[in-house]
C-alpha positions in Angstrom: 220.9 122.6 108.6 219.3 119.2 108.2 218.6 117.5 104.9 215.1 116.3 104.3 214.9 112.9 102.6 212.4 110.4 101.3 212.7 106.7 100.5 210.7 104.4 98.3 211.5 100.7 98.0 209.9 97.8 96.3 210.9 94.2 96.9 208.0 92.1 95.6 206.5 92.3 92.1 203.8 89.6 92.0 201.2 92.2 90.9 203.5 93.5 88.2 204.2 90.0 87.0 200.5 89.0 86.9 199.0 92.2 85.6 201.7 94.7 84.5 204.2 95.1 81.8 206.8 92.7 83.0 205.9 89.0 83.4 209.5 88.1 84.4 210.1 90.8 87.1 211.8 88.8 89.9 211.3 89.6 93.5 214.3 91.1 95.2 215.9 90.0 98.4 218.0 92.7 100.2 215.9 95.8 99.2 215.0 96.7 102.8 218.4 96.0 104.2 219.7 98.8 101.9 216.8 101.2 102.3 216.6 100.7 106.1 220.3 101.2 106.4 220.1 104.4 104.4 217.2 105.6 106.6 218.8 104.7 109.9 222.2 106.3 109.3 220.7 109.6 108.0 218.3 109.9 110.9 221.0 109.0 113.4 223.0 111.9 112.0 220.1 114.3 112.6 218.7 114.5 109.1 214.9 114.5 108.7 212.9 111.7 107.0 209.8 113.1 105.3 208.4 109.7 104.0 209.3 106.1 103.6 207.0 104.2 101.2 207.3 100.5 100.4 205.8 97.9 98.1 202.4 98.9 96.7 202.4 102.2 98.6 205.1 103.3 96.1 203.4 105.1 93.2 204.7 106.3 89.9 203.0 109.7 90.2 205.2 110.5 93.3 207.9 111.4 90.8 205.8 112.6 87.9 205.7 116.3 87.4 202.6 118.0 88.8 202.1 120.0 85.7 201.7 116.7 83.8 199.2 115.2 86.3 201.6 113.8 88.8 202.2 114.7 92.4 205.9 115.3 92.7 205.5 118.6 94.5 204.2 116.7 97.5 206.7 113.8 97.4 209.9 113.5 95.4 210.2 117.2 94.6 209.4 118.1 98.2 212.6 116.6 99.7 216.2 117.4 99.2 217.4 113.8 98.8 215.4 110.9 97.4 216.3 107.2 97.4 214.4 104.7 95.3 215.0 101.0 94.8 213.1 98.9 92.2 213.8 97.3 88.8 215.1 99.7 86.2 216.0 100.2 82.6 216.1 103.1 80.2 214.0 104.2 77.2 216.3 105.9 74.6 218.5 106.9 77.6 215.7 108.1 79.8 215.4 106.2 83.1 212.4 103.9 83.5 211.5 102.1 86.7 208.9 99.5 87.6 206.1 99.7 90.2 203.9 96.9 91.6 200.8 99.0 91.3 199.7 101.4 88.5 199.2 104.6 90.3 199.2 106.1 87.8 201.5 103.9 85.6 203.3 100.6 86.0 206.5 102.3 84.8 207.8 105.7 85.4 209.6 107.3 82.4 211.9 110.3 83.0 210.3 112.1 80.2 207.6 113.0 82.8 210.1 114.3 85.4 211.0 117.9 86.0 212.8 117.8 89.3 213.8 120.9 91.4 211.4 123.1 89.5 210.4 125.7 92.1 210.6 123.0 94.8 213.2 121.2 96.8 214.7 118.2 95.0 218.5 118.4 94.9 219.7 114.8 94.6 218.0 111.6 93.4 219.6 108.1 94.1 218.2 105.1 92.2 219.5 101.7 93.2 218.1 100.2 89.9 219.8 98.6 86.9 220.5 100.3 83.6 218.7 103.7 84.2 221.4 105.6 82.3 222.6 104.8 78.8 226.3 105.7 78.9 226.2 106.3 75.2 223.3 108.7 75.4 223.6 110.5 78.8 222.3 113.7 77.3 218.8 112.1 77.2 218.4 112.9 80.9 219.2 116.6 80.7 215.5 117.6 80.7 214.9 116.2 84.3 217.3 118.9 85.7 214.9 121.7 86.5 217.2 122.8 89.3 217.9 119.2 90.4 221.7 119.0 91.1 222.6 115.3 90.6 221.0 112.1 89.5 222.8 109.0 90.9 221.9 105.8 89.0 223.5 102.9 87.1 224.8 102.6 83.6 224.5 98.8 83.7 223.6 96.2 86.5 223.2 97.0 90.2 223.2 93.7 92.0 220.8 92.4 94.7 223.2 90.2 96.7 224.1 89.6 100.3 227.3 91.5 99.7 225.4 94.6 98.6 222.9 94.6 101.5 225.0 97.4 103.2 225.1 99.7 100.2 222.4 102.0 101.6 224.1 102.3 104.9 227.5 102.8 103.2 226.1 105.6 101.0 224.5 107.4 104.0 227.7 106.9 106.1 229.7 108.6 103.3 227.2 111.4 103.1 227.3 112.1 106.8 231.1 111.8 106.9 231.4 114.8 104.7 231.9 113.1 101.3 230.4 114.8 98.3 227.1 113.4 97.0 228.8 112.2 93.9 231.7 110.4 95.7 229.3 109.0 98.3 227.3 107.2 95.7 230.2 105.9 93.6 232.0 104.6 96.6 229.0 103.5 98.7 227.4 101.2 96.1 230.7 99.6 95.2 231.1 95.9 96.2 233.9 93.5 96.5 232.0 90.5 95.1 229.9 91.9 92.3 230.6 94.6 89.8 228.0 97.3 90.4 227.9 100.1 87.8 227.2 103.5 89.4 227.0 106.7 87.5 226.3 110.3 88.6 225.0 112.9 86.2 224.5 116.6 86.7 224.5 120.0 84.9 227.1 122.7 85.2 227.5 126.2 83.9 229.3 127.0 80.7 232.4 127.8 82.8 232.5 124.2 84.0 232.9 123.1 80.4 235.4 125.9 79.7 235.7 125.3 76.0 236.1 121.6 76.2 238.3 121.4 79.3 236.2 120.2 82.2 236.3 122.3 85.4 235.2 119.7 87.9 235.8 122.2 90.7 232.9 124.3 89.2 230.5 121.4 89.0 228.1 119.9 91.6 230.1 116.7 91.5 232.9 118.6 93.3 230.9 121.0 95.4 227.8 119.3 96.5 227.4 117.8 100.0 224.0 117.1 101.6 222.9 120.0 103.8 224.7 120.2 107.1 227.6 118.1 106.0 229.6 120.6 103.8 229.2 123.1 101.0 226.5 122.9 98.3 226.3 124.6 94.9 223.4 127.0 94.2 220.6 125.7 92.1 221.0 126.1 88.3 217.9 127.0 86.4 217.7 125.4 83.0 218.7 128.7 81.3 221.9 128.7 83.4 223.0 125.1 82.5 225.8 125.2 79.9 226.9 121.5 80.1 226.0 118.1 81.4 228.8 116.2 83.3 228.9 112.6 84.5 231.2 110.3 86.4 231.0 106.6 86.5 232.6 103.5 88.0 232.6 99.8 87.9 233.1 97.7 91.0 
């Protein structure tokens, strides 16, 4: 069974600097090295790319919930796996990310996300800085409307020549049978810069087990992309008894 995936990547931010909320948003350098490598390795392994948007063709309403005026059911919530690269931060622990065109907003805020709700989204990967506040991880719980895992950063993710292969490395890990959680934590690691990956996902009450974490019952342990290993069933919000996260530095 093939995994469907979508990619969105922004390298240049001249429009956001001139007209948007961030006059200091620097252009990036190795964005497309990473996103192209992620795309190539997944397609070479037989997985199905649904879309690949870049620059000003990347829109905020692609991830905004349809019930709130967005169009996620046709884009981010219509694929199993979504990769995005842009500038990031968080608002009271909720991921925010910058776009170079306001369609509909310059910034997405995870307060508008409800991923996996009656649609496909299983895993989101954001190569963006600071999208999780490690002291307030619970702020992202509302995005998990059957989404399995959010893979982001609890501090900086570096745009450097030594990180240009991170997309390829993550995809290689995924297609070699690593769990989604481990594929992200290992794949974005770098020998020259200290990246700060984190993976967050809900589990049942049994995974918390009265304060003793049962990682073997969580999507961190069970989830592989489709066709590359086992995957846990979706958890509707009413079935989610805890929120678990793993993080690394390196």
